[in-house]
C-alpha positions as a Markdown table, in Angstrom:
| # | Residue | x | y | z |
|---|---|---|---|---|
| 1 | Met | -2.0 | 2.6 | 24.2 |
| 2 | Thr | -2.0 | 2.3 | 20.4 |
| 3 | Arg | -0.2 | 4.7 | 18.2 |
| 4 | Thr | -3.5 | 6.1 | 17.1 |
| 5 | Ala | -4.5 | 6.8 | 20.7 |
| 6 | Arg | -1.1 | 8.5 | 21.3 |
| 7 | Val | -1.6 | 10.8 | 18.3 |
| 8 | Ala | -5.1 | 11.7 | 19.7 |
| 9 | Ala | -3.6 | 12.3 | 23.2 |
| 10 | Ala | -0.8 | 14.5 | 21.8 |
| 11 | Ala | -3.3 | 16.6 | 19.8 |
| 12 | Ala | -5.5 | 16.9 | 22.8 |
| 13 | Val | -2.6 | 18.2 | 25.0 |
| 14 | Val | -1.7 | 20.8 | 22.4 |
| 15 | Val | -5.3 | 21.9 | 22.0 |
| 16 | Ala | -5.8 | 22.1 | 25.7 |
| 17 | Val | -2.8 | 24.3 | 26.4 |
| 18 | Ser | -3.7 | 26.5 | 23.5 |
| 19 | Val | -7.2 | 27.0 | 24.7 |
| 20 | Thr | -6.5 | 27.4 | 28.4 |
| 21 | Gly | -3.7 | 29.9 | 27.8 |
| 22 | Gly | -3.6 | 31.6 | 31.2 |
| 23 | Val | -1.8 | 28.7 | 33.0 |
| 24 | Val | 1.4 | 30.7 | 32.4 |
| 25 | Val | 1.8 | 34.4 | 32.2 |
| 26 | Met | 4.7 | 35.5 | 30.0 |
| 27 | Ser | 5.5 | 38.7 | 28.2 |
| 28 | Gly | 5.7 | 38.3 | 24.5 |
| 29 | Ala | 9.1 | 39.9 | 24.5 |
| 30 | Glu | 10.6 | 37.5 | 27.1 |
| 31 | Asp | 12.4 | 34.3 | 26.2 |
| 32 | Ala | 12.6 | 33.0 | 29.7 |
| 33 | Thr | 10.8 | 33.9 | 33.0 |
| 34 | Pro | 11.6 | 32.7 | 36.5 |
| 35 | Ala | 8.7 | 30.5 | 37.8 |
| 36 | Ala | 7.3 | 30.7 | 41.3 |
| 37 | Pro | 8.9 | 28.2 | 43.7 |
| 38 | Gly | 6.9 | 25.1 | 44.5 |
| 39 | Pro | 7.2 | 21.5 | 45.7 |
| 40 | Pro | 9.6 | 19.2 | 44.0 |
| 41 | Ala | 8.4 | 18.4 | 40.5 |
| 42 | Lys | 8.6 | 15.3 | 38.3 |
| 43 | Thr | 11.0 | 16.0 | 35.5 |
| 44 | Val | 12.4 | 14.3 | 32.4 |
| 45 | Lys | 15.5 | 15.2 | 30.3 |
| 46 | Val | 15.5 | 17.1 | 27.1 |
| 47 | Gln | 16.7 | 14.6 | 24.4 |
| 48 | Lys | 18.5 | 15.0 | 21.2 |
| 49 | Gly | 18.0 | 12.4 | 18.4 |
| 50 | Glu | 15.9 | 11.2 | 15.5 |
| 51 | Leu | 12.2 | 12.0 | 15.4 |
| 52 | Ser | 9.6 | 10.8 | 12.9 |
| 53 | Ala | 6.0 | 11.8 | 12.1 |
| 54 | Met | 3.6 | 8.9 | 11.4 |
| 55 | Val | 0.2 | 8.3 | 10.0 |
| 56 | Ser | -1.4 | 5.3 | 11.8 |
| 57 | Leu | -4.4 | 3.6 | 10.3 |
| 58 | His | -6.0 | 0.2 | 9.6 |
| 59 | Gly | -5.5 | -1.6 | 6.4 |
| 60 | Thr | -6.0 | -4.9 | 4.6 |
| 61 | Leu | -3.4 | -7.4 | 3.4 |
| 62 | Thr | -4.5 | -8.6 | 0.0 |
| 63 | His | -3.2 | -9.5 | -3.5 |
| 64 | Gln | -2.2 | -6.9 | -6.0 |
| 65 | Ala | -4.0 | -6.7 | -9.4 |
| 66 | Arg | -4.9 | -3.6 | -11.3 |
| 67 | Ser | -3.5 | -0.2 | -10.4 |
| 68 | Asp | -6.7 | 0.8 | -8.7 |
| 69 | Gly | -6.7 | -2.3 | -6.5 |
| 70 | Ser | -9.5 | -4.1 | -8.4 |
| 71 | Pro | -9.0 | -7.6 | -9.8 |
| 72 | Tyr | -8.5 | -8.6 | -13.4 |
| 73 | Ser | -11.5 | -10.0 | -15.3 |
| 74 | Ala | -10.9 | -13.2 | -17.4 |
| 75 | Ile | -13.3 | -13.0 | -20.3 |
| 76 | Asn | -14.3 | -16.2 | -22.1 |
| 77 | Gln | -14.6 | -16.3 | -25.9 |
| 78 | Ala | -15.4 | -20.0 | -26.3 |
| 79 | Arg | -18.9 | -21.4 | -26.8 |
| 80 | Gly | -20.0 | -24.7 | -25.2 |
| 81 | Ile | -20.1 | -26.2 | -21.7 |
| 82 | Tyr | -17.6 | -25.6 | -19.0 |
| 83 | Thr | -16.0 | -29.0 | -18.3 |
| 84 | Arg | -13.2 | -27.8 | -16.1 |
| 85 | Leu | -12.7 | -24.6 | -14.0 |
| 86 | Pro | -10.1 | -23.5 | -11.6 |
| 87 | Asp | -10.8 | -23.2 | -7.9 |
| 88 | Glu | -10.5 | -20.0 | -5.8 |
| 89 | Gly | -6.9 | -19.6 | -4.7 |
| 90 | Asp | -5.4 | -21.6 | -7.6 |
| 91 | Arg | -2.5 | -20.1 | -9.4 |
| 92 | Val | -2.3 | -20.1 | -13.2 |
| 93 | Ala | 0.9 | -19.4 | -15.0 |
| 94 | Cys | 1.4 | -18.0 | -18.5 |
| 95 | Gly | 1.0 | -20.9 | -20.9 |
| 96 | Asp | -1.0 | -23.1 | -18.5 |
| 97 | Val | -4.4 | -24.5 | -19.3 |
| 98 | Phe | -6.8 | -22.0 | -17.6 |
| 99 | Tyr | -10.1 | -24.0 | -18.0 |
| 100 | Arg | -11.8 | -26.2 | -20.5 |
| 101 | Val | -14.9 | -25.8 | -22.7 |
| 102 | Asp | -16.4 | -29.0 | -24.3 |
| 103 | Asp | -13.1 | -30.5 | -22.9 |
| 104 | Asp | -11.1 | -28.3 | -25.2 |
| 105 | Pro | -8.3 | -26.4 | -23.4 |
| 106 | Val | -8.3 | -22.6 | -23.0 |
| 107 | Leu | -4.8 | -21.2 | -22.3 |
| 108 | Leu | -3.7 | -18.3 | -20.2 |
| 109 | Leu | -1.3 | -16.1 | -22.2 |
| 110 | Cys | 0.2 | -13.0 | -20.8 |
| 111 | Gly | -0.3 | -9.6 | -22.3 |
| 112 | Thr | -2.2 | -6.3 | -22.0 |
| 113 | Val | -4.1 | -6.5 | -25.3 |
| 114 | Pro | -7.2 | -8.8 | -25.0 |
| 115 | Ala | -7.9 | -11.5 | -27.6 |
| 116 | Tyr | -10.1 | -10.0 | -30.3 |
| 117 | Arg | -9.4 | -12.0 | -33.5 |
| 118 | Asp | -8.0 | -15.3 | -34.9 |
| 119 | Leu | -4.3 | -15.1 | -35.6 |
| 120 | Ala | -2.5 | -16.9 | -38.5 |
| 121 | Ile | 0.5 | -16.5 | -40.7 |
| 122 | Gly | 0.6 | -13.1 | -42.4 |
| 123 | Asp | -1.1 | -11.2 | -39.6 |
| 124 | Asp | 0.6 | -8.4 | -37.7 |
| 125 | Gly | -0.1 | -6.1 | -34.7 |
| 126 | His | 0.4 | -5.8 | -31.0 |
| 127 | Asp | -1.5 | -9.0 | -30.3 |
| 128 | Val | 0.9 | -10.9 | -32.6 |
| 129 | Arg | 3.8 | -9.4 | -30.7 |
| 130 | Gln | 2.3 | -10.7 | -27.5 |
| 131 | Leu | 2.0 | -14.1 | -28.9 |
| 132 | Asn | 5.6 | -14.1 | -30.1 |
| 133 | Arg | 6.8 | -13.0 | -26.7 |
| 134 | Asn | 4.8 | -15.8 | -25.0 |
| 135 | Leu | 6.1 | -18.4 | -27.4 |
| 136 | Arg | 9.7 | -17.2 | -26.8 |
| 137 | Glu | 9.4 | -17.0 | -23.0 |
| 138 | Leu | 7.7 | -20.4 | -22.8 |
| 139 | Gly | 10.6 | -22.0 | -24.7 |
| 140 | Tyr | 8.6 | -23.1 | -27.8 |
| 141 | Asp | 10.9 | -21.4 | -30.3 |
| 142 | Ala | 13.9 | -23.6 | -29.8 |
| 143 | Asp | 14.6 | -24.0 | -33.5 |
| 144 | Ala | 12.6 | -21.0 | -34.7 |
| 145 | Asp | 14.5 | -18.2 | -32.8 |
| 146 | Ile | 11.5 | -15.8 | -32.6 |
| 147 | Asp | 12.2 | -12.1 | -32.0 |
| 148 | Pro | 10.0 | -11.3 | -29.0 |
| 149 | Gly | 9.6 | -7.7 | -30.2 |
| 150 | Glu | 8.4 | -8.8 | -33.6 |
| 151 | Gly | 4.8 | -7.9 | -34.5 |
| 152 | Asp | 4.5 | -10.2 | -37.5 |
| 153 | Phe | 3.1 | -13.7 | -37.6 |
| 154 | Thr | 5.9 | -15.5 | -39.5 |
| 155 | Trp | 6.7 | -19.1 | -40.2 |
| 156 | Gln | 8.8 | -19.0 | -37.0 |
| 157 | Thr | 5.6 | -18.1 | -35.1 |
| 158 | Gln | 3.7 | -20.8 | -36.8 |
| 159 | Ala | 6.3 | -23.5 | -36.0 |
| 160 | Ala | 6.5 | -22.5 | -32.3 |
| 161 | Leu | 2.7 | -22.3 | -32.0 |
| 162 | Arg | 2.5 | -25.9 | -33.4 |
| 163 | Arg | 4.8 | -27.1 | -30.7 |
| 164 | Leu | 2.7 | -25.4 | -28.0 |
| 165 | Gln | -0.5 | -26.8 | -29.4 |
| 166 | His | 0.9 | -30.3 | -29.5 |
| 167 | Asp | 2.1 | -29.9 | -25.9 |
| 168 | Lys | -1.2 | -28.6 | -24.5 |
| 169 | Gly | -3.6 | -30.9 | -26.3 |
| 170 | Phe | -4.9 | -28.6 | -29.1 |
| 171 | Asp | -5.5 | -29.5 | -32.7 |
| 172 | Val | -2.2 | -28.8 | -34.3 |
| 173 | Thr | -3.1 | -26.1 | -36.8 |
| 174 | Gly | -0.3 | -23.5 | -36.5 |
| 175 | Ala | -3.0 | -20.8 | -36.0 |
| 176 | Leu | -4.4 | -19.3 | -32.8 |
| 177 | Glu | -8.2 | -19.0 | -32.8 |
| 178 | Leu | -10.0 | -16.3 | -30.7 |
| 179 | Asp | -11.4 | -18.9 | -28.3 |
| 180 | Asp | -8.1 | -20.7 | -27.7 |
| 181 | Ala | -6.7 | -18.3 | -25.0 |
| 182 | Val | -7.4 | -15.6 | -22.4 |
| 183 | Leu | -5.0 | -12.7 | -22.2 |
| 184 | Leu | -4.1 | -11.2 | -18.8 |
| 185 | Pro | -1.1 | -9.0 | -17.9 |
| 186 | Glu | 0.7 | -11.6 | -15.7 |
| 187 | Pro | 0.4 | -15.0 | -14.0 |
| 188 | Val | -2.6 | -14.9 | -11.7 |
| 189 | Arg | -4.2 | -16.2 | -8.6 |
| 190 | Ile | -7.9 | -17.0 | -8.9 |
| 191 | Ala | -9.9 | -14.6 | -6.6 |
| 192 | Lys | -13.4 | -15.6 | -7.7 |
| 193 | Val | -14.9 | -18.1 | -10.2 |
| 194 | Ala | -17.8 | -16.7 | -12.2 |
| 195 | Gly | -18.4 | -19.6 | -14.5 |
| 196 | Glu | -20.2 | -22.8 | -13.4 |
| 197 | Leu | -19.0 | -26.3 | -14.0 |
| 198 | Gly | -21.5 | -27.8 | -16.5 |
| 199 | Gly | -22.9 | -24.4 | -17.2 |
| 200 | Phe | -23.0 | -22.7 | -20.6 |
| 201 | Ala | -19.9 | -20.8 | -21.8 |
| 202 | Arg | -20.9 | -17.7 | -23.7 |
| 203 | Pro | -18.4 | -15.5 | -25.7 |
| 204 | Gly | -17.9 | -12.3 | -23.8 |
| 205 | Gly | -18.9 | -13.7 | -20.4 |
| 206 | Arg | -16.6 | -13.4 | -17.4 |
| 207 | Val | -15.3 | -16.8 | -16.3 |
| 208 | Ala | -13.2 | -15.6 | -13.3 |
| 209 | Gln | -11.7 | -12.7 | -11.4 |
| 210 | Ala | -8.0 | -12.9 | -10.7 |
| 211 | Thr | -5.2 | -11.1 | -9.0 |
| 212 | Ser | -1.4 | -11.4 | -9.2 |
| 213 | Gly | 0.4 | -13.6 | -6.7 |
| 214 | Thr | 2.0 | -10.5 | -5.1 |
| 215 | Leu | 0.7 | -9.4 | -1.7 |
| 216 | Glu | 0.3 | -5.7 | -0.9 |
| 217 | Val | -1.5 | -3.7 | 1.8 |
| 218 | Gln | -4.4 | -1.4 | 0.9 |
| 219 | Val | -5.4 | 1.5 | 3.2 |
| 220 | Ala | -7.9 | 4.4 | 2.9 |
| 221 | Leu | -6.4 | 7.9 | 3.7 |
| 222 | Glu | -8.8 | 10.3 | 5.3 |
| 223 | Ala | -8.8 | 14.0 | 4.3 |
| 224 | Ala | -6.4 | 15.1 | 7.1 |
| 225 | Gln | -3.9 | 12.4 | 6.0 |
| 226 | Gln | -3.9 | 12.9 | 2.3 |
| 227 | Gly | -1.5 | 15.8 | 2.2 |
| 228 | Ala | 1.0 | 14.0 | 4.5 |
| 229 | Val | 1.4 | 10.6 | 2.8 |
| 230 | Lys | 3.4 | 10.4 | -0.5 |
| 231 | Gln | 4.7 | 7.8 | -2.8 |
| 232 | Gly | 7.9 | 6.2 | -1.4 |
| 233 | Asp | 7.1 | 6.8 | 2.3 |
| 234 | Arg | 8.3 | 4.0 | 4.6 |
| 235 | Ala | 5.7 | 1.9 | 6.4 |
| 236 | Gln | 5.6 | -0.7 | 9.2 |
| 237 | Ile | 2.8 | -3.3 | 8.9 |
| 238 | Thr | 1.7 | -5.2 | 12.0 |
| 239 | Leu | 0.2 | -8.5 | 11.1 |
| 240 | Pro | -2.2 | -10.7 | 13.1 |
| 241 | Gly | -0.2 | -12.2 | 16.0 |
| 242 | Asn | 1.6 | -8.8 | 16.5 |
| 243 | Arg | 4.3 | -9.7 | 13.9 |
| 244 | Ser | 5.7 | -6.7 | 12.0 |
| 245 | Val | 7.0 | -6.4 | 8.4 |
| 246 | Arg | 8.2 | -3.3 | 6.5 |
| 247 | Gly | 7.1 | -1.8 | 3.2 |
| 248 | Arg | 6.8 | 1.3 | 1.2 |
| 249 | Val | 3.9 | 3.4 | -0.3 |
| 250 | Asp | 3.9 | 2.1 | -3.9 |
| 251 | Arg | 1.1 | 4.3 | -5.3 |
| 252 | Leu | -1.8 | 6.6 | -4.4 |
| 253 | Gly | -5.2 | 6.4 | -5.9 |
| 254 | Asn | -6.6 | 9.4 | -7.7 |
| 255 | Val | -10.3 | 8.7 | -7.2 |
| 256 | Ala | -11.9 | 9.6 | -3.9 |
| 257 | Arg | -14.2 | 7.1 | -2.3 |
| 258 | Thr | -17.1 | 7.4 | 0.1 |
| 259 | Ala | -18.5 | 4.6 | 2.3 |
| 260 | Gly | -22.1 | 5.3 | 1.3 |
| 261 | Lys | -24.4 | 7.5 | -0.8 |
| 262 | Asp | -25.1 | 9.8 | 2.1 |
| 263 | Asp | -21.5 | 10.5 | 2.9 |
| 264 | His | -20.3 | 14.1 | 2.3 |
| 265 | Val | -17.3 | 15.0 | 0.2 |
| 266 | Gly | -15.4 | 15.8 | 3.4 |
| 267 | Asn | -15.7 | 12.2 | 4.4 |
| 268 | Ala | -14.2 | 10.9 | 1.2 |
| 269 | Thr | -11.0 | 8.7 | 1.4 |
| 270 | Ile | -8.2 | 8.2 | -1.1 |
| 271 | Pro | -6.8 | 4.6 | -1.5 |
| 272 | Ala | -3.1 | 4.0 | -1.0 |
| 273 | Tyr | -1.2 | 0.8 | -1.8 |
| 274 | Ile | 1.8 | -0.4 | 0.1 |
| 275 | Ser | 4.3 | -2.9 | -1.3 |
| 276 | Leu | 6.2 | -5.3 | 1.0 |
| 277 | Asp | 10.0 | -5.2 | 1.3 |
| 278 | Glu | 10.1 | -9.0 | 1.8 |
| 279 | Pro | 6.8 | -10.7 | 0.6 |
| 280 | Ala | 8.1 | -14.0 | 1.8 |
| 281 | Gln | 7.7 | -12.9 | 5.4 |
| 282 | Val | 3.9 | -13.0 | 5.0 |
| 283 | Arg | 3.8 | -16.3 | 3.2 |
| 284 | Gly | 0.7 | -18.3 | 4.2 |
| 285 | Leu | -1.5 | -15.3 | 4.5 |
| 286 | Asp | -3.9 | -14.5 | 1.6 |
| 287 | Ser | -6.0 | -11.7 | 3.3 |
| 288 | Ala | -5.9 | -10.2 | 6.7 |
| 289 | Pro | -6.6 | -7.0 | 8.6 |
| 290 | Val | -3.4 | -5.2 | 9.6 |
| 291 | Gln | -2.3 | -2.1 | 11.4 |
| 292 | Val | -0.2 | 0.3 | 9.3 |
| 293 | Asp | 2.2 | 3.1 | 10.5 |
| 294 | Ile | 3.5 | 5.3 | 7.6 |
| 295 | Thr | 6.5 | 7.5 | 8.3 |
| 296 | Thr | 5.7 | 10.8 | 6.6 |
| 297 | Ala | 8.6 | 13.0 | 7.8 |
| 298 | Gly | 11.7 | 12.8 | 9.9 |
| 299 | Val | 14.5 | 14.8 | 11.6 |
| 300 | Met | 17.8 | 13.1 | 12.2 |
| 301 | Ser | 19.0 | 15.3 | 15.1 |
| 302 | Ala | 16.5 | 17.3 | 17.1 |
| 303 | Leu | 15.9 | 18.5 | 20.6 |
| 304 | Ser | 12.7 | 17.1 | 21.9 |
| 305 | Val | 10.5 | 16.9 | 25.0 |
| 306 | Pro | 7.4 | 15.0 | 25.9 |
| 307 | Val | 4.2 | 16.6 | 24.5 |
| 308 | Thr | 2.9 | 16.7 | 28.1 |
| 309 | Ala | 5.8 | 19.0 | 29.1 |
| 310 | Leu | 4.3 | 21.9 | 27.0 |
| 311 | Val | 2.4 | 24.7 | 28.7 |
| 312 | Gly | 0.6 | 27.5 | 27.0 |
| 313 | Lys | 1.6 | 31.2 | 27.0 |
| 314 | Ser | -1.2 | 33.7 | 27.6 |
| 315 | Gly | -0.2 | 35.7 | 24.5 |
| 316 | Gly | 0.0 | 32.5 | 22.4 |
| 317 | Gly | 2.7 | 30.0 | 21.8 |
| 318 | Phe | 4.3 | 27.4 | 24.2 |
| 319 | Ala | 6.9 | 27.1 | 26.9 |
| 320 | Val | 8.4 | 24.4 | 29.1 |
| 321 | Glu | 9.4 | 24.7 | 32.7 |
| 322 | Val | 13.1 | 23.9 | 33.3 |
| 323 | Val | 14.4 | 22.9 | 36.7 |
| 324 | His | 18.0 | 24.0 | 37.3 |
| 325 | Asp | 20.5 | 22.7 | 39.8 |
| 326 | Gly | 19.4 | 23.7 | 43.3 |
| 327 | Gly | 15.7 | 23.4 | 42.4 |
| 328 | Arg | 15.4 | 26.8 | 40.7 |
| 329 | Arg | 12.7 | 26.8 | 38.0 |
| 330 | Glu | 12.5 | 28.8 | 34.8 |
| 331 | Leu | 9.8 | 29.0 | 32.1 |
| 332 | Val | 11.5 | 28.8 | 28.7 |
| 333 | Ala | 9.6 | 29.8 | 25.5 |
| 334 | Val | 9.9 | 27.2 | 22.7 |
| 335 | Thr | 8.9 | 26.9 | 19.1 |
| 336 | Leu | 7.4 | 23.6 | 18.1 |
| 337 | Gly | 8.6 | 21.4 | 15.2 |
| 338 | Leu | 7.9 | 17.8 | 14.3 |
| 339 | Phe | 5.5 | 15.7 | 16.4 |
| 340 | Asp | 6.6 | 12.1 | 17.0 |
| 341 | Ala | 3.4 | 10.3 | 17.8 |
| 342 | Thr | 5.2 | 7.0 | 18.3 |
| 343 | Asp | 6.9 | 8.2 | 21.5 |
| 344 | Gly | 4.6 | 11.2 | 22.3 |
| 345 | Arg | 7.4 | 13.7 | 21.8 |
| 346 | Val | 7.7 | 17.0 | 20.0 |
| 347 | Gln | 10.7 | 18.8 | 18.5 |
| 348 | Val | 11.4 | 22.1 | 20.3 |
| 349 | Asp | 13.6 | 25.1 | 19.5 |
| 350 | Gly | 14.5 | 27.6 | 22.3 |
| 351 | Ala | 17.1 | 28.3 | 25.1 |
| 352 | Leu | 17.4 | 24.6 | 25.9 |
| 353 | Ala | 20.2 | 22.0 | 25.8 |
| 354 | Glu | 20.3 | 18.3 | 25.7 |
| 355 | Gly | 20.0 | 16.9 | 29.3 |
| 356 | Asp | 18.1 | 19.9 | 30.7 |
| 357 | His | 15.3 | 18.8 | 33.1 |
| 358 | Val | 11.8 | 19.9 | 32.2 |
| 359 | Val | 8.7 | 19.4 | 34.3 |
| 360 | Val | 6.0 | 16.9 | 33.3 |
| 361 | Pro | 2.7 | 16.2 | 35.0 |
| 362 | Ser | 2.8 | 13.7 | 37.8 |
| 363 | Pro | 0.9 | 10.4 | 37.3 |
């Protein structure tokens, strides 16, 4: 039985004993009541130990990009004919040639401010600071010693840019033209190519969609799950082939989504994104359906019984039937705590001790 099925079964038992009520008659003032003698019962022991509550749901292993899970858009600024384009799945590092227009290279540079103007000596701004940081991190400032936090286009910037241009096959001008580079926040993996080889490259057109090279898991939380899951919760991800890896809830979306235009607000889901503790464990997978179990709460030392051991009190609440030495039975009122859907157990508080035998239904 899957964890999801066990959660449903546990809930069904609790609902059933709540609704049927009259299976046990106990005074509300009594903590324990002798039960009528009967044939030998199947019993299990009251346990003491760690319990955890989980949310189980289906998810998708995919590559991380923007905070809302959507890919980056690479916007072309060159005019001409696409003469080289990347393939889906290709990885492009900062400073690499991304594609070519009229056989001229277009670089990927890394930064959050998109290219919007030509840059030359004397310019200043956030875009210049990005250029300086790229030149420094790519090692083109060996003799210029650029300050990566500097927002001015200085002679050091010009000297380092000349080295990059010579290395990448540009005309060596010492200035960066608008159509020389695409700016994206990090090295990328190509998710989809929008441009066509031999097609016309237009400024402002999208040439590709891209993600980072980092894998994550995306899930959709239903309304009943949204209050339980929080950032930092631990997760176990079961991959195809029944192999499991661990992760943690990295972030939660803040925009509700519905599957279709006819869905009601109550059916809306909230996306959650789970980072992997050891991404290398899923190397070789680009996208895959997965099973996700998020641990939302835990108790280190708790008395617990199987959910099926619970019986309903006619006045409300729950009890368990304890079998003492000699076969004497006693109904003991309990207060319920955490439900552990993994093992189908529930935390109980009452006149019970670890090792007590409680009755459970026979198969």
